Structures are given as C-alpha cells and as structure tokens.
C-alpha positions in Angstrom: 15.3 28.0 -91.0 14.2 30.5 -88.5 16.3 32.9 -86.5 16.9 30.5 -83.6 17.7 26.8 -83.3 18.9 24.3 -80.8 21.9 21.9 -80.6 21.9 20.1 -77.3 23.9 17.1 -78.5 27.1 16.0 -76.7 30.2 16.0 -78.9 30.7 12.2 -78.7 27.0 11.7 -79.7 27.5 13.9 -82.8 30.7 12.0 -83.9 29.0 8.6 -83.5 25.6 9.5 -85.1 27.2 11.1 -88.1 30.0 8.5 -88.6 32.8 11.0 -88.1 36.3 9.6 -87.8 38.3 12.6 -88.7 39.3 15.6 -86.7 37.0 18.1 -85.0 38.4 21.5 -85.6 37.8 24.2 -82.9 35.6 21.8 -80.7 36.3 24.0 -77.7 34.1 26.8 -79.3 31.0 24.6 -79.4 28.6 25.0 -76.5 25.5 22.9 -76.3 22.4 25.2 -76.2 18.7 25.1 -76.6 18.7 28.7 -77.9 21.3 29.0 -80.7 21.3 32.5 -82.2 22.8 33.7 -85.5 26.6 34.2 -85.2 26.8 31.3 -82.6 29.6 28.7 -83.1 28.0 25.5 -84.4 29.3 22.1 -85.5 29.2 21.3 -89.2 30.2 18.1 -91.0 32.2 18.1 -94.2 33.6 15.2 -96.2 37.0 15.2 -97.9 37.7 12.1 -99.9 36.0 9.5 -97.8 36.7 11.0 -94.4 34.1 13.0 -92.5 35.4 15.9 -90.3 33.6 18.2 -87.9 34.4 21.9 -87.9 33.0 24.5 -85.5 31.9 27.6 -87.6 29.8 30.7 -86.9 26.2 30.6 -88.1 25.8 33.1 -91.0 27.1 33.5 -94.5 29.8 36.1 -95.2 29.8 36.8 -99.0 33.1 36.5 -100.7 33.1 40.1 -101.8 32.9 41.5 -98.2 35.8 43.7 -97.2 35.0 44.1 -93.5 33.8 40.9 -91.9 33.1 42.5 -88.6 30.5 45.0 -89.9 29.0 42.6 -92.4 25.3 41.6 -92.1 25.4 37.9 -92.4 22.8 36.0 -94.3 21.3 33.4 -92.0 18.8 31.7 -94.4 17.9 31.4 -98.0 14.8 30.5 -100.0 15.1 27.1 -101.6 13.3 28.4 -104.7 15.9 31.0 -105.5 19.1 29.8 -103.8 20.7 28.9 -107.2 20.0 32.4 -108.6 21.2 34.6 -105.8 24.9 35.8 -106.1 25.5 35.1 -102.4 24.6 31.5 -102.7 25.0 30.4 -106.3 28.6 29.2 -106.3 28.4 27.8 -102.8 25.4 25.6 -103.5 27.1 24.2 -106.6 30.4 23.1 -104.9 30.6 23.7 -101.2 28.3 21.6 -99.1 28.1 20.7 -95.4 25.7 19.2 -92.8 24.8 21.7 -90.1 24.2 19.9 -86.8 21.0 21.1 -85.3 18.5 19.0 -83.2 15.7 21.5 -82.7 
C-alpha cells in the first residue's frame, strides 16, 4: 500500500457490502475521503465468533513496546515477503487480522 488511499463509501454501503450485523464502534470518527493519509481514522472489519463488527481506527501500526504513542513513528505498510519475520508484525499476522475498508 502506498502513502495515500481513498475511502468514499457511505457507512450503510460498507455495512451491507461486508455483511456487518454487529456494532460500528466510533463511527462518528469516519469521514469519507478521496485522499486518506496515514493516521486518518478508517473503518476496519473484525469478526468475533460469527459476528462481524466495524471499528474506526487510525491508519498506522503502533508497536506493542512503544512507551509514548504520541511521538511514535507509525508503520503504514509492510513487505509481504518479510512480514512474518519482522518483530513489529510477526505476532499480529499470526493472530490478529482485520479487513481495512479502502476503495481506491
């Protein structure tokens, strides 16, 4: 993924297209945009048991060992060839997955 993306989808369209019946946490933070930058609030879909939920989260990975989140340089992408080897991503790729809602 590059340093910019787009998510111009309406919340109702996202829910319907992805079969989300559960809650949308922090929906008010999501703003449709054709120019989404790192650290922007974006919808993600997670599944717990058989229920899909949408959460609005900031784009960028904060490593678990970070002491000061505000001054942290967030990773915004990873190489697929080495994602399972890098300490920042290794545990996440094994057990914490989500769908990031982006349309361009």
